[in-house]
Backbone bond lengths (Angstrom), bond angles and torsions (degrees), N, CA, C in turn:
res aa  C-N    CA-C-N  psi(-1)  N-CA   C-N-CA  omega(-1)  CA-C   N-CA-C  phi
1 M - - - 1.515 - - 1.551 109.69 -
2 A 1.317 115.68 126.65 1.431 122.42 -177.29 1.454 112.19 -72.07
3 T 1.298 119.02 134.27 1.398 126.61 179.34 1.477 112.88 -79.34
4 Q 1.308 123.70 139.83 1.367 126.07 -178.34 1.558 108.24 -83.60
5 S 1.342 113.70 132.21 1.467 119.79 -176.09 1.516 106.34 -73.65
6 T 1.381 118.78 138.27 1.409 126.64 -178.88 1.569 110.84 -103.24
7 K 1.376 112.26 0.95 1.499 115.46 174.96 1.447 115.59 -67.83
8 R 1.266 115.68 133.64 1.507 120.65 177.96 1.461 112.66 -65.75
9 P 1.336 120.42 138.31 1.442 119.82 175.75 1.503 109.48 -69.70
10 T 1.418 114.89 139.64 1.430 119.23 -176.85 1.521 108.81 -123.81
11 C 1.353 114.21 158.64 1.464 120.46 175.43 1.476 109.50 -75.89
12 P 1.378 119.36 128.33 1.459 119.63 175.33 1.566 115.89 -64.78
13 S 1.246 116.87 -19.14 1.498 117.57 -178.05 1.521 113.65 -88.06
14 C 1.435 115.91 -49.43 1.411 117.23 -178.43 1.491 115.44 -104.86
15 S 1.336 115.44 0.76 1.486 124.06 177.80 1.551 115.69 53.20
16 K 1.343 112.65 26.35 1.427 118.27 170.26 1.524 112.81 -98.53
17 P 1.350 120.17 156.84 1.478 118.97 177.83 1.603 108.94 -53.93
18 T 1.307 112.23 140.90 1.472 114.85 -177.58 1.548 116.87 -45.08
19 R 1.327 116.23 -42.74 1.387 122.14 -178.34 1.543 116.38 -65.34
20 M 1.421 108.69 -14.98 1.568 116.20 -178.19 1.552 105.59 -120.52
21 C 1.305 121.14 25.65 1.467 121.70 179.29 1.491 112.77 -53.18
22 L 1.285 118.59 139.55 1.414 121.64 -177.60 1.566 111.15 -96.50
23 C 1.348 116.78 -21.08 1.461 122.49 -168.76 1.533 113.96 -56.72
24 N 1.282 117.40 -41.03 1.498 123.72 -174.03 1.619 106.95 -81.51
25 R 1.279 119.47 -0.79 1.512 121.22 179.23 1.470 114.08 -91.39
26 L 1.364 114.26 -11.25 1.482 118.84 177.08 1.506 114.54 -65.85
27 R 1.297 122.89 134.03 1.522 122.15 -177.22 1.514 109.18 -65.18
28 A 1.346 119.41 -35.55 1.386 119.37 -173.18 1.613 107.70 -144.13
29 P 1.360 110.77 171.55 1.522 112.18 173.96 1.450 115.34 -50.37
30 T 1.286 117.93 175.23 1.480 127.01 176.94 1.547 107.28 -46.93
31 L 1.353 116.42 130.61 1.430 123.05 176.51 1.508 112.44 -76.73
32 H 1.249 118.82 128.06 1.447 125.23 177.54 1.550 105.89 -82.45
33 N 1.348 113.41 104.10 1.535 115.03 -179.46 1.451 109.61 -101.01
34 S 1.295 116.54 126.19 1.501 121.38 179.74 1.532 113.09 -73.75
35 V 1.310 116.16 -25.20 1.494 118.59 169.05 1.517 107.85 -91.89
36 A 1.258 119.46 116.11 1.440 123.69 -179.09 1.556 111.30 -71.36
37 V 1.290 115.69 157.48 1.454 119.99 -176.40 1.555 107.79 -126.26
38 T 1.351 115.46 127.18 1.455 118.30 175.17 1.525 104.85 -121.33
39 I 1.396 112.25 122.39 1.414 121.01 -174.34 1.559 110.12 -110.90
40 L 1.337 114.90 122.50 1.486 122.11 176.00 1.466 105.40 -94.00
41 Q 1.282 122.42 107.08 1.437 124.84 -173.58 1.533 111.29 -107.20
42 H 1.381 114.78 123.77 1.431 117.16 176.85 1.552 115.46 -59.21
43 S 1.227 116.46 142.32 1.487 118.93 -171.70 1.483 113.48 -58.64
44 L 1.379 113.85 -29.92 1.518 116.93 -179.00 1.571 115.06 -84.99
45 E 1.338 110.66 -1.66 1.493 111.61 -173.29 1.597 108.99 -97.19
46 K 1.287 118.36 -19.29 1.494 122.79 -169.82 1.544 109.27 -52.99
47 N 1.398 118.83 -49.53 1.394 121.70 -173.89 1.493 119.09 -90.57
48 H 1.400 116.67 5.80 1.436 121.70 -175.96 1.541 103.43 -65.54
49 P 1.233 117.78 137.27 1.533 121.31 178.17 1.538 114.30 -60.65
50 L 1.295 117.43 -27.74 1.423 121.91 -179.49 1.564 114.17 -101.34
51 N 1.372 115.20 10.13 1.505 114.77 175.99 1.516 112.68 -60.33
52 S 1.275 116.66 129.83 1.455 117.04 -172.13 1.539 112.99 -101.92
53 T 1.365 116.06 -2.55 1.453 118.21 174.55 1.541 114.99 -61.86
54 R 1.359 113.82 -24.17 1.474 117.82 176.50 1.478 113.32 -60.87
55 I 1.394 113.97 -28.59 1.501 118.22 177.88 1.501 111.82 -70.73
56 A 1.308 115.43 -39.52 1.471 118.07 174.44 1.512 115.03 -63.40
57 T 1.362 112.79 -36.62 1.488 115.19 -177.04 1.590 111.70 -72.15
58 I 1.374 117.54 -29.94 1.428 119.34 177.33 1.523 111.81 -89.37
59 G 1.320 116.35 -18.85 1.559 116.52 -171.74 1.522 112.00 -104.43
60 L 1.317 120.32 -17.12 1.420 126.31 -177.61 1.477 116.23 -112.78
61 E 1.322 120.11 134.97 1.450 119.54 -178.74 1.548 110.70 -76.38
62 N 1.381 114.29 -44.63 1.515 114.49 -173.20 1.521 109.20 -102.09
63 V 1.288 116.16 84.52 1.449 120.35 178.54 1.486 106.12 -142.95
64 D 1.332 115.33 141.73 1.514 124.17 171.14 1.463 110.02 -128.96
65 V 1.350 115.81 142.00 1.434 119.33 179.43 1.521 107.76 -124.75
66 F 1.383 114.85 133.43 1.458 121.56 -179.23 1.526 108.25 -120.91
67 T 1.305 120.75 135.54 1.443 121.34 175.02 1.476 112.12 -85.17
68 V 1.364 115.10 134.45 1.410 122.87 179.78 1.481 113.27 -121.22
69 S 1.252 118.20 127.40 1.503 118.99 -178.51 1.530 109.26 -107.88
70 D 1.376 112.86 157.92 1.470 116.04 176.48 1.555 109.77 -67.93
71 V 1.368 112.93 150.91 1.471 118.12 171.62 1.539 113.40 -85.48
72 N 1.311 115.32 117.98 1.449 117.01 -177.13 1.543 112.12 -94.47
73 F 1.305 119.16 -27.75 1.413 122.83 177.30 1.494 111.30 -130.55
74 Q 1.323 115.88 -66.85 1.486 117.77 -179.93 1.517 106.78 -156.41
75 A 1.332 115.47 152.31 1.499 125.24 177.06 1.512 109.40 -137.36
76 R 1.320 112.05 144.96 1.515 114.75 -179.10 1.544 109.46 -123.17
77 F 1.287 117.59 137.20 1.397 125.27 -173.80 1.540 111.91 -121.68
78 F 1.337 116.33 147.43 1.479 120.57 169.55 1.488 108.15 -125.75
79 L 1.344 121.49 131.10 1.382 125.85 174.85 1.488 108.97 -116.45
80 Q 1.365 115.14 119.79 1.486 117.46 -174.21 1.572 105.87 -114.31
81 L 1.291 116.16 128.82 1.492 120.08 176.55 1.492 110.47 -72.61
82 V 1.345 113.64 137.87 1.447 118.93 178.61 1.508 115.70 -66.29
83 D 1.391 111.64 -43.67 1.520 117.22 179.74 1.496 106.27 -87.76
84 D 1.360 116.61 111.49 1.523 120.86 178.67 1.475 109.92 -107.91
85 S 1.353 118.77 28.18 1.472 119.69 -178.38 1.502 111.70 -79.84
86 Y 1.336 121.07 -6.41 1.433 125.65 177.29 1.522 109.27 -150.00
87 H 1.272 113.98 165.09 1.408 119.36 173.72 1.503 111.89 -89.41
88 L 1.314 119.25 123.87 1.508 121.21 -171.87 1.440 111.58 -52.88
89 F 1.339 121.05 -48.08 1.446 121.79 -172.63 1.545 113.20 -86.40
90 D 1.373 117.80 -17.28 1.442 121.39 166.07 1.563 109.42 -62.18
91 E 1.302 114.70 -43.52 1.459 122.82 179.08 1.572 108.65 -65.44
92 M 1.299 117.13 -43.38 1.442 115.52 -177.87 1.540 111.96 -69.16
93 S 1.342 117.72 -36.02 1.469 119.55 -174.08 1.560 110.21 -68.69
94 S 1.311 118.57 -12.43 1.506 122.33 179.11 1.444 109.64 -84.61
95 K 1.298 119.66 -6.14 1.509 123.22 -176.81 1.539 111.21 -100.27
96 E 1.372 115.16 119.42 1.456 115.90 -173.72 1.556 109.47 -67.05
97 K 1.284 116.84 -27.45 1.446 116.07 -179.05 1.557 115.55 -71.47
98 N 1.297 113.91 -9.36 1.470 121.26 -179.01 1.562 111.38 -100.82
99 D 1.295 117.35 1.40 1.473 121.80 -176.99 1.484 110.94 -50.99
100 E 1.364 117.42 -49.70 1.432 123.17 -177.27 1.470 112.38 -59.77
101 F 1.348 117.41 -39.17 1.445 126.36 179.37 1.593 107.79 -59.41
102 L 1.333 112.66 -50.69 1.536 119.02 -174.15 1.517 108.92 -65.63
103 E 1.307 117.36 -34.09 1.465 119.10 -179.49 1.498 111.84 -63.29
104 M 1.345 112.76 -28.79 1.512 118.00 -174.25 1.585 109.38 -77.27
105 T 1.294 119.68 -15.82 1.454 122.82 -176.20 1.453 111.52 -82.67
106 N 1.331 120.80 165.79 1.383 127.25 178.28 1.493 107.79 -120.48
107 F 1.294 118.52 94.77 1.485 121.25 -174.40 1.449 111.30 -81.27
108 E 1.331 120.05 136.50 1.407 124.85 177.19 1.532 108.84 -141.76
109 N 1.415 114.35 132.32 1.402 117.30 176.02 1.536 102.95 -102.13
110 R 1.243 118.97 100.19 1.490 121.73 -167.29 1.525 109.37 -155.08
111 A 1.318 113.73 159.71 1.458 118.12 174.42 1.557 106.52 -104.37
112 S 1.273 115.49 123.63 1.489 122.62 -178.11 1.537 109.00 -67.36
113 V 1.340 117.94 134.78 1.411 118.28 -179.74 1.607 111.39 -57.56
114 A 1.337 114.43 -39.60 1.407 117.00 178.52 1.549 113.45 -60.93
115 D 1.385 115.37 -34.66 1.443 117.66 -176.48 1.511 115.13 -66.66
116 N 1.296 114.40 -12.22 1.483 118.15 -179.44 1.561 111.21 -100.63
117 T 1.278 122.30 7.52 1.380 121.99 178.72 1.502 114.39 -91.52
118 D 1.320 122.02 152.66 1.461 124.35 179.15 1.502 109.83 -56.88
119 L 1.429 113.75 -43.94 1.454 116.48 -175.06 1.518 110.20 -62.77
120 D 1.428 118.13 -45.08 1.407 119.91 -178.22 1.611 110.04 -62.59
121 R 1.322 114.95 -36.71 1.462 111.78 -179.21 1.538 110.96 -67.43
122 Q 1.347 117.74 -27.03 1.420 118.71 178.88 1.499 111.71 -73.01
123 I 1.315 116.07 -41.33 1.505 116.63 -175.15 1.533 111.31 -78.78
124 T 1.365 119.03 -20.90 1.465 119.94 -177.12 1.509 108.68 -99.47
125 D 1.330 121.76 11.44 1.450 122.59 175.01 1.398 114.68 -53.79
126 G 1.356 116.12 125.99 1.459 121.47 -175.46 1.457 119.40 90.97
127 I 1.394 116.38 -6.46 1.415 121.90 -178.44 1.559 108.26 -83.57
128 D 1.291 119.44 124.79 1.509 122.75 173.78 1.495 105.59 -90.45
129 F 1.360 114.22 108.70 1.466 119.41 -176.25 1.533 114.22 -75.22
130 K 1.323 117.62 7.06 1.441 117.10 177.11 1.502 113.29 -72.60
131 N 1.221 119.75 -27.48 1.472 124.79 -178.36 1.507 112.05 -152.06
132 A 1.347 112.94 65.09 1.449 115.09 178.68 1.471 111.00 -132.80
133 I 1.296 118.40 161.51 1.457 124.58 177.27 1.528 108.23 -116.99
134 D 1.293 118.24 124.66 1.409 126.78 -176.21 1.624 109.86 -112.68
135 F 1.275 119.60 113.30 1.446 119.09 -179.65 1.511 110.86 -142.11
136 S 1.330 114.95 158.69 1.453 123.28 -178.23 1.485 105.62 -132.50
137 I 1.367 113.90 149.07 1.486 122.89 178.04 1.495 110.40 -130.57
138 A 1.392 117.52 158.35 1.329 121.24 170.17 1.577 110.38 -105.30
139 K 1.349 114.95 -170.82 1.445 116.64 177.67 1.437 116.95 -57.13
140 Y 1.349 119.42 136.57 1.440 127.36 -176.23 1.534 116.21 70.07
141 G 1.396 113.43 11.26 1.469 116.82 170.96 1.473 120.49 96.29
142 A 1.332 117.52 7.96 1.459 120.88 178.91 1.544 106.70 -68.07
143 I 1.386 114.58 122.76 1.489 116.33 179.05 1.522 113.17 -79.66
144 T 1.291 116.46 124.87 1.431 120.95 -175.78 1.510 116.06 -99.03
145 S 1.359 115.01 -23.61 1.459 124.93 173.59 1.523 110.48 -154.15
146 F 1.284 117.09 149.73 1.480 123.76 -179.65 1.566 110.10 -154.38
147 D 1.366 112.99 104.81 1.524 116.39 -175.50 1.493 107.30 -127.30
148 I 1.361 113.73 141.51 1.444 125.52 171.95 1.495 106.04 -92.73
149 K 1.308 116.67 114.06 1.461 119.08 178.29 1.538 110.46 -88.43
150 M 1.361 113.22 126.40 1.419 120.33 179.74 1.510 116.87 -115.78
151 G 1.335 111.75 9.62 1.440 121.64 -178.12 1.486 109.39 162.57
152 P 1.356 121.74 165.62 1.457 120.85 178.90 1.460 118.15 -48.98
153 N 1.336 115.81 -37.33 1.463 117.46 -179.42 1.573 114.94 -123.47
154 K 1.366 110.02 30.33 1.477 114.00 -177.21 1.542 105.34 -138.41
155 C 1.335 115.08 130.35 1.371 119.73 -179.42 1.569 112.42 -150.47
156 Q 1.345 118.25 159.84 1.449 118.93 -174.34 1.544 103.05 -129.06
157 Q 1.276 117.04 114.77 1.452 122.50 178.69 1.547 110.15 -79.28
158 M 1.352 116.46 142.02 1.366 121.62 -177.99 1.453 111.90 -163.93
159 R 1.325 120.44 -172.41 1.466 123.71 175.64 1.549 108.42 -115.74
160 L 1.312 113.60 156.44 1.451 117.74 177.58 1.506 112.56 -59.20
161 D 1.358 116.64 -44.90 1.383 122.46 -178.59 1.611 112.88 -57.82
162 Q 1.352 114.98 -31.52 1.412 117.94 175.11 1.485 116.16 -67.67
163 L 1.400 112.55 -38.85 1.444 121.16 172.06 1.537 112.09 -58.61
164 L 1.366 112.90 -47.66 1.422 117.38 -176.16 1.537 111.74 -67.72
165 A 1.295 117.84 -19.47 1.458 122.93 -179.46 1.522 111.06 -78.91
166 S 1.295 119.82 -11.26 1.479 125.93 -177.42 1.527 113.14 -98.91
167 D 1.353 117.60 104.08 1.460 117.06 178.60 1.506 113.49 -62.30
168 I 1.388 112.86 -33.61 1.506 118.77 177.22 1.530 113.00 -58.63
169 A 1.350 112.57 -48.39 1.503 116.19 -179.35 1.485 111.18 -66.86
170 L 1.365 120.07 -39.96 1.446 121.86 -179.70 1.535 109.37 -64.18
171 D 1.331 118.59 -42.09 1.461 119.06 -179.12 1.512 111.11 -61.56
172 Q 1.342 116.33 -38.09 1.487 117.53 179.07 1.509 111.77 -69.54
173 I 1.354 115.36 -45.92 1.467 119.57 179.72 1.538 112.51 -57.35
174 R 1.358 113.92 -40.58 1.424 118.73 -175.21 1.593 114.05 -74.22
175 K 1.367 114.25 -1.28 1.445 117.20 173.76 1.544 113.02 -76.05
176 G 1.378 113.62 -6.06 1.405 118.55 177.29 1.547 112.73 133.55
177 F 1.337 117.71 136.61 1.457 117.21 179.08 1.586 106.01 -155.39
178 V 1.337 115.35 166.52 1.434 124.40 171.38 1.525 107.62 -117.09
179 V 1.295 115.38 127.77 1.445 119.68 176.55 1.549 110.79 -112.73
180 K 1.268 115.43 135.28 1.490 122.77 -176.01 1.473 107.07 -126.35
181 K 1.380 114.39 121.36 1.503 120.50 171.21 1.485 103.80 -99.61
182 I 1.374 119.54 119.66 1.390 123.44 -175.22 1.476 114.53 -55.25
183 N 1.344 116.23 125.13 1.512 123.98 177.62 1.531 112.01 70.80
184 E 1.346 117.98 17.22 1.509 117.67 177.26 1.548 111.09 -134.56
185 F 1.266 116.13 -64.90 1.528 116.10 -171.43 1.541 109.81 -144.32
186 E 1.313 116.86 160.88 1.455 125.50 163.75 1.509 109.88 -137.90
187 I 1.254 117.33 121.20 1.494 123.69 -168.73 1.527 108.72 -125.04
188 A 1.358 116.99 132.19 1.437 123.58 172.28 1.464 107.77 -90.08
189 V 1.304 116.62 125.77 1.462 122.71 179.33 1.491 109.25 -114.42
190 P 1.301 119.83 99.46 1.420 125.88 -171.78 1.543 112.85 -76.03
191 P 1.346 117.76 165.54 1.459 118.93 173.11 1.530 109.66 -58.88
192 G 1.330 115.68 149.18 1.416 120.27 -179.19 1.458 114.18 84.10
193 S 1.332 119.88 11.20 1.457 125.15 178.76 1.542 111.52 -78.30
194 V 1.385 115.74 135.08 1.412 118.73 171.45 1.507 111.65 -131.58
195 L 1.352 119.43 154.97 1.434 121.83 177.76 1.445 110.77 -103.36
196 L 1.359 116.96 127.35 1.452 121.79 177.81 1.550 108.30 -88.86
197 F 1.343 111.48 100.19 1.479 117.13 -174.76 1.480 110.17 -168.06
198 P 1.401 115.78 130.71 1.490 116.55 -178.10 1.552 110.17 -80.88
199 S 1.325 112.57 126.71 1.435 119.13 -176.66 1.530 108.61 -149.95
200 E 1.263 117.77 -179.44 1.463 122.49 179.36 1.527 110.29 -65.72
201 T 1.318 115.83 -28.58 1.451 120.27 -173.79 1.569 111.69 -102.25
202 S 1.312 118.09 -3.98 1.497 122.01 -179.86 1.456 109.63 -66.07
203 V 1.389 117.30 147.12 1.454 130.39 176.41 1.469 112.79 -126.99
204 D 1.332 116.14 158.19 1.512 114.23 173.75 1.476 109.06 -79.72
205 V 1.304 114.40 176.26 1.486 121.29 -176.26 1.497 114.35 -57.88
206 E 1.337 117.98 -42.96 1.441 121.34 -177.54 1.569 111.77 -61.49
207 A 1.344 115.59 -22.08 1.523 115.65 -178.76 1.474 114.85 -95.91
208 I 1.348 116.99 -0.65 1.418 122.66 179.13 1.566 107.99 -75.38
209 N 1.322 113.97 120.16 1.497 119.70 -175.29 1.548 113.08 -96.78
210 L 1.317 116.68 38.06 1.425 118.47 179.36 1.543 108.28 -153.97
211 E 1.321 116.64 158.38 1.508 119.12 173.01 1.433 109.42 -78.38
212 V 1.364 115.01 118.71 1.461 121.57 179.51 1.510 110.04 -74.01
213 K 1.320 113.87 121.89 1.520 117.62 179.67 1.579 110.20 -116.88
214 N 1.343 115.79 -19.74 1.436 116.16 -178.30 1.576 105.74 -143.74
215 L 1.305 114.02 134.13 1.468 121.72 -178.24 1.526 106.15 -111.23
216 I 1.368 117.23 123.10 1.459 118.97 -179.86 1.522 102.77 -106.97
217 V 1.302 114.92 131.72 1.425 125.81 -178.43 1.503 114.20 -125.84
218 L 1.369 120.27 136.59 1.453 124.59 173.92 1.614 109.92 -93.04
219 D 1.316 114.61 131.63 1.449 116.32 -171.73 1.540 104.86 -119.01
220 G 1.344 116.72 113.30 1.434 122.26 179.39 1.520 106.82 169.54
221 T 1.321 116.07 174.69 1.409 119.63 169.37 1.506 111.93 -57.84
222 W 1.257 119.82 163.79 1.488 121.63 -176.17 1.509 108.79 -60.94
223 A 1.369 117.13 -37.02 1.446 120.96 -177.13 1.553 107.88 -67.52
224 K 1.359 115.15 -44.22 1.409 122.99 179.69 1.569 111.64 -64.02
225 A 1.379 114.59 -42.29 1.484 117.64 178.87 1.503 111.59 -62.09
226 K 1.310 117.76 -41.72 1.399 118.59 -178.56 1.488 114.52 -65.38
227 R 1.386 114.75 -33.73 1.500 121.65 -178.04 1.579 103.62 -69.83
228 M 1.378 114.50 -43.88 1.489 116.62 179.76 1.559 111.22 -59.57
229 Y 1.258 116.58 -39.92 1.484 122.15 177.46 1.494 112.30 -63.92
230 N 1.303 117.63 -43.85 1.500 119.66 -178.66 1.531 107.28 -74.31
231 E 1.266 121.82 -31.33 1.481 119.68 -176.72 1.548 113.20 -94.47
232 N 1.348 112.94 10.43 1.500 116.56 171.18 1.509 106.73 -131.54
233 P 1.319 119.01 74.73 1.464 120.70 -170.36 1.508 114.12 -67.28
234 W 1.355 119.22 -10.15 1.494 123.24 176.41 1.452 106.96 -67.91
235 L 1.321 123.04 -20.21 1.519 123.44 178.35 1.487 111.58 -67.12
236 R 1.381 118.39 -25.28 1.462 121.65 177.74 1.548 113.06 -71.01
237 L 1.286 115.00 -6.01 1.518 117.48 -176.98 1.609 108.21 -89.20
238 L 1.327 113.58 -8.45 1.493 119.90 -177.97 1.516 108.97 -96.80
239 P 1.391 114.61 153.45 1.520 116.80 168.22 1.573 110.70 -62.79
240 H 1.264 112.12 142.72 1.527 115.07 -176.31 1.594 109.13 -109.25
241 L 1.245 112.14 131.07 1.540 117.80 -175.97 1.582 105.70 -112.30
242 R 1.203 115.72 143.41 1.512 125.53 174.93 1.455 111.24 -124.21
243 L 1.296 114.24 152.54 1.557 121.11 175.73 1.571 108.33 -107.76
244 D 1.239 112.84 119.22 1.498 121.68 178.74 1.560 106.62 -88.47
245 I 1.261 116.79 71.18 1.445 123.19 -177.77 1.531 110.70 -126.28
246 D 1.317 116.21 125.98 1.484 118.91 177.78 1.509 112.34 -103.28
247 K 1.367 117.51 49.87 1.374 121.78 179.83 1.506 109.89 -98.69
248 L 1.356 115.67 152.26 1.454 120.59 174.72 1.468 108.49 -93.81
249 S 1.314 115.16 126.21 1.472 121.69 -176.18 1.580 112.98 -57.67
250 L 1.251 116.85 145.82 1.489 119.96 170.78 1.479 110.08 -60.34
251 Y 1.394 117.60 -22.06 1.482 120.23 177.35 1.440 111.80 -59.92
252 S 1.308 118.81 -27.35 1.516 125.19 -165.04 1.512 108.66 -53.48
253 E 1.361 119.76 -24.67 1.394 121.30 -174.17 1.587 113.03 -77.14
254 V 1.354 111.16 -28.29 1.531 115.64 -174.16 1.470 110.85 -130.24
255 R 1.329 123.88 -10.01 1.418 121.23 178.70 1.503 107.82 -144.10
256 R 1.385 113.45 135.78 1.460 119.52 -171.16 1.583 111.61 -67.21
257 Q 1.268 119.58 132.25 1.448 125.59 174.45 1.517 107.70 -114.88
258 P 1.343 118.81 143.29 1.452 121.39 -176.03 1.619 112.70 -62.65
259 R 1.377 116.09 -36.83 1.404 117.38 178.39 1.495 106.19 -172.44
260 A 1.294 117.87 175.06 1.519 124.04 178.01 1.591 107.04 -60.86
261 G 1.342 115.29 141.78 1.455 116.74 -177.38 1.481 112.23 99.34
262 Y 1.372 116.14 -20.71 1.454 120.31 176.87 1.522 108.90 -88.01
263 L 1.277 117.51 108.90 1.493 120.27 -163.99 1.531 105.78 -111.77
264 S 1.375 112.30 163.49 1.438 119.72 170.46 1.559 111.56 -68.04
265 T 1.252 117.72 170.07 1.471 122.14 -177.11 1.487 109.65 -63.66
266 I 1.352 117.08 -49.47 1.521 121.19 178.47 1.490 112.05 -65.38
267 E 1.297 122.54 -35.95 1.469 122.18 176.78 1.515 109.77 -65.47
268 S 1.342 117.32 -43.24 1.489 120.67 178.36 1.485 111.75 -62.36
269 I 1.336 116.08 -41.38 1.438 118.38 175.87 1.488 117.70 -59.54
270 V 1.366 111.23 -46.96 1.493 120.14 179.08 1.486 113.39 -58.56
271 Y 1.361 111.80 -52.93 1.493 118.14 -177.79 1.512 112.98 -65.33
272 A 1.333 119.00 -36.52 1.458 120.18 175.44 1.473 113.59 -68.98
273 M 1.331 119.07 -38.22 1.464 125.85 -176.84 1.505 104.74 -68.57
274 K 1.298 120.35 -40.68 1.459 123.88 -179.62 1.526 105.86 -63.54
275 A 1.316 119.00 -46.14 1.472 123.21 -179.24 1.552 112.85 -59.68
276 V 1.298 119.22 -30.34 1.425 121.39 179.31 1.390 114.18 -95.82
277 G 1.434 118.85 5.46 1.491 119.18 170.32 1.460 118.17 109.37
278 E 1.381 118.41 8.47 1.420 121.79 178.35 1.454 111.12 -72.28
279 D 1.416 118.90 163.33 1.411 125.23 -179.52 1.640 110.60 -63.07
280 S 1.297 114.94 123.77 1.436 115.87 -174.78 1.531 114.84 -76.22
281 D 1.357 116.62 -36.05 1.444 119.98 -176.22 1.584 111.73 -62.60
282 G 1.289 112.53 -50.12 1.494 117.45 179.98 1.475 113.24 -59.79
283 L 1.397 115.57 -36.99 1.475 118.91 -179.20 1.492 112.53 -75.03
284 D 1.386 118.72 -31.23 1.443 121.53 174.77 1.528 110.64 -59.89
285 G 1.284 118.15 -34.73 1.490 121.65 177.40 1.505 114.13 -58.99
286 L 1.394 118.61 -30.56 1.389 122.83 178.47 1.570 109.31 -73.04
287 L 1.265 116.28 -37.03 1.524 120.11 174.02 1.463 111.85 -63.94
288 D 1.336 119.05 -33.20 1.485 122.93 175.86 1.515 109.54 -64.18
289 V 1.322 116.07 -44.96 1.456 118.86 178.24 1.484 113.26 -61.33
290 F 1.376 112.50 -41.65 1.543 118.38 176.88 1.474 109.30 -59.75
291 E 1.351 119.73 -48.29 1.378 120.74 -178.60 1.535 115.34 -57.96
292 S 1.397 110.20 -36.48 1.493 113.41 178.64 1.584 112.08 -70.37
293 M 1.288 113.85 -30.45 1.479 119.88 179.91 1.492 108.23 -70.42
294 V 1.344 121.21 -43.11 1.451 123.42 173.11 1.564 109.45 -59.57
295 G 1.266 116.16 -40.00 1.497 120.13 179.19 1.513 110.88 -59.00
296 D 1.380 110.85 -44.98 1.506 113.50 177.11 1.556 115.30 -58.60
297 Q 1.328 111.86 -40.43 1.495 116.09 -178.97 1.536 109.91 -69.03
298 R 1.320 116.92 -37.85 1.449 119.32 178.72 1.458 110.81 -63.00
299 R 1.402 120.32 -41.47 1.384 122.86 -178.83 1.521 111.29 -65.05
300 C 1.359 114.39 -39.55 1.562 122.08 179.24 1.503 105.85 -59.80
301 K 1.403 115.96 -46.51 1.426 119.17 -173.21 1.509 110.12 -67.40
302 D 1.319 119.36 -33.39 1.435 124.57 178.22 1.497 111.09 -67.44
303 E 1.379 114.80 -41.89 1.477 121.04 -179.27 1.512 113.45 -64.27
304 R 1.462 113.17 -39.39 1.419 116.26 174.51 1.534 114.85 -61.42
305 L 1.375 112.47 -45.32 1.484 116.91 174.11 1.463 116.76 -55.59
306 S 1.384 115.95 -40.89 1.418 122.92 179.62 1.504 108.98 -61.37
307 R 1.291 117.93 -44.94 1.538 123.17 -175.53 1.568 106.55 -64.98
308 V 1.290 117.10 -34.80 1.530 120.08 178.11 1.487 112.79 -68.12
309 V 1.346 109.74 -44.21 1.500 116.94 177.93 1.587 111.84 -61.12
310 E 1.304 114.39 -44.04 1.440 120.60 176.19 1.498 117.06 -56.81
311 K 1.303 110.78 -38.21 1.543 116.66 -179.97 1.572 110.70 -69.75
C-alpha cells in the first residue's frame, strides 16, 4: 500500500509553500533590469524560509544565481581573461611604472607536475593557458598557490597582493573574465562588474569611476557572506561598492541582524540598483513582496507560540 506524502506542495517558481506563494504578489511582470545581478548564494541559504533571493529570481529578468559551498579542505580556481588578444604580463612588462612589481615576481618557464596528470587535464578542459590565473586555497581562504599561466608550459608564480598592486593588471582583468571553481561553478564576469560588499577598499556609488553593468551580491548570513568572500579571492579583483544606509532591515522582526545597515539580500539589491540609476517604482514592488513574506513568517511564528501557550 502506497504511503501518502506529507510534504507540503510548493510553488516551482518561488519555492514557497503554495499557500504562501510570492509570485502573484508582484505588482507587474518581471522587471527588465538594465544592470544585471549575479548572486553568489551560500549552499545552506537556499532552503531557508526567509531567503530573499527568491524574490530577485521571480522579480528581475537579468539575474543569475550560483551556489557556493564552504571549502573544507582545498579548492582550485581558474580565471580566464575574455580578451586574449595580448598576454597580460607581456603588456605589464612594457610599462616602466610596473618595473618594481615585475621584479617582485618569480618567473619560471616550466611545466607544472600537476599539469601533466590525467586528472589535471580533465579538470582544466577548455582553459586557454595563454592568459589564465590558476590558484588554490585552503579552508577559510588561505591561498596555497597562485600562478599566472602564459602558455601550456609557462607560468609566473606570484602572490595575490602583488596582482592587486598593479593598476595595469586590474584594468585588463576588469575588462571581463570567466572564473571556474572546480566541481562547483563557472561564472562569466563581464566588464562593468562590481561587488556589493563592505570592505577596506569599498567606496560609495558617487566614487565609482565606471558604468556599473553587473552587480555581484553575496547571499547568506553575515558570517556566511564573509566566509564566501574569503574563500573566493577572485572577488578582490573587482571594484567594491558599499551602501551608506542607516536603515533597519525588515528582517529585524523575524531574523537577527548584527546592526542597522545590515540588510537582506533583496533590500541590498534594490537600494544598490536604485543608487546606480535603475527604475525605482519597479524595484519598490520587490520590497513590498519582501515585506509581505516577512509578515507571513511573523504570523507563522505567532501561531506556533499560541499553540504552545494553549498546551
